[in-house]
C-alpha positions, -999 to +999 in steps of 0.1 A: +486+020+547+480+017+510+466+049+496+444+050+464+459+063+433+443+083+406+453+093+371+463+128+363+434+142+342+459+159+319+488+134+313+472+102+329+502+096+352+492+077+383+497+097+417+487+087+452+456+105+466+472+119+498+479+154+513+515+151+502+503+155+465+498+192+466+486+195+429+460+166+431+441+156+411+470+167+389+504+153+390+522+188+387+515+224+386+523+223+348+493+198+342+471+220+364+478+251+343+474+231+311+439+221+323+431+256+333+441+269+299+418+244+282+388+257+302+397+294+294+401+287+257+367+268+259+383+236+247+364+221+278+329+231+289+300+219+310+270+208+289+242+232+289+215+247+267+226+278+248+213+311+264+205+342+242+220+371+262+195+395+247+165+375+259+178+367+294+158+384+321+179+396+349+162+413+380+192+431+396+188+459+422+200+493+414+235+500+426+224+525+452+198+502+467+223+474+471+246+495+493+217+504+517+203+470+518+169+483+503+164+455+478+131+454+461+117+420+449+093+417+420+065+396+434+044+396+402 
Protein backbone atom coordinates (compact mmCIF):
# COMPACT_ATOMS: atom_id res chain seq x y z
CA UNK A 1 0.00 0.00 0.00
CA UNK A 2 1.35 3.41 -0.99
CA UNK A 3 0.94 5.88 1.90
CA UNK A 4 0.62 9.61 1.28
CA UNK A 5 3.60 11.75 2.14
CA UNK A 6 3.68 15.23 3.64
CA UNK A 7 6.33 17.90 3.96
CA UNK A 8 7.64 18.65 7.43
CA UNK A 9 6.37 22.16 8.33
CA UNK A 10 9.81 23.13 9.65
CA UNK A 11 12.36 21.75 7.19
CA UNK A 12 10.15 20.56 4.26
CA UNK A 13 11.60 17.03 4.36
CA UNK A 14 9.06 14.54 2.97
CA UNK A 15 7.75 11.87 5.37
CA UNK A 16 5.10 9.17 5.02
CA UNK A 17 1.85 9.86 6.85
CA UNK A 18 1.73 6.69 8.94
CA UNK A 19 1.59 5.68 12.59
CA UNK A 20 5.26 4.69 12.33
CA UNK A 21 6.16 8.39 12.04
CA UNK A 22 5.74 9.31 15.72
CA UNK A 23 6.54 13.02 15.22
CA UNK A 24 4.18 13.63 12.30
CA UNK A 25 3.55 16.07 10.75
CA UNK A 26 7.18 16.82 11.70
CA UNK A 27 10.07 14.64 10.58
CA UNK A 28 11.79 14.65 13.99
CA UNK A 29 11.52 15.79 17.57
CA UNK A 30 14.02 18.57 16.73
CA UNK A 31 11.71 20.05 14.06
CA UNK A 32 8.72 19.74 16.42
CA UNK A 33 10.59 21.69 19.14
CA UNK A 34 11.72 24.36 16.66
CA UNK A 35 8.07 24.88 15.67
CA UNK A 36 6.95 25.01 19.31
CA UNK A 37 9.64 27.59 20.07
CA UNK A 38 8.40 29.74 17.18
CA UNK A 39 4.90 29.77 18.71
CA UNK A 40 6.22 30.61 22.18
CA UNK A 41 8.36 33.46 20.87
CA UNK A 42 5.33 34.72 18.89
CA UNK A 43 7.06 34.35 15.52
CA UNK A 44 3.86 32.50 14.59
CA UNK A 45 0.35 33.50 15.57
CA UNK A 46 -3.23 32.98 14.49
CA UNK A 47 -4.78 36.04 12.87
CA UNK A 48 -7.13 37.86 15.20
CA UNK A 49 -8.31 41.33 16.12
CA UNK A 50 -6.29 42.91 18.94
CA UNK A 51 -8.04 42.95 22.32
CA UNK A 52 -7.52 45.66 24.91
CA UNK A 53 -7.16 43.70 28.19
CA UNK A 54 -8.45 46.67 30.22
CA UNK A 55 -11.71 46.82 28.29
CA UNK A 56 -12.31 43.05 28.17
CA UNK A 57 -15.40 42.07 30.18
CA UNK A 58 -14.98 38.76 32.02
CA UNK A 59 -17.90 37.35 34.00
CA UNK A 60 -16.12 34.84 36.23
CA UNK A 61 -17.66 33.29 39.37
CA UNK A 62 -16.09 33.98 42.76
CA UNK A 63 -13.59 31.33 43.85
CA UNK A 64 -15.78 30.14 46.75
CA UNK A 65 -18.87 29.74 44.56
CA UNK A 66 -17.09 27.63 41.92
CA UNK A 67 -16.10 25.00 44.48
CA UNK A 68 -19.68 24.55 45.72
CA UNK A 69 -21.29 24.68 42.29
CA UNK A 70 -23.25 27.85 43.13
CA UNK A 71 -22.49 29.77 39.97
CA UNK A 72 -24.55 32.89 39.32
CA UNK A 73 -25.18 33.94 35.76
CA UNK A 74 -25.79 37.53 34.81
CA UNK A 75 -29.04 37.48 32.80
CA UNK A 76 -29.23 41.21 32.13
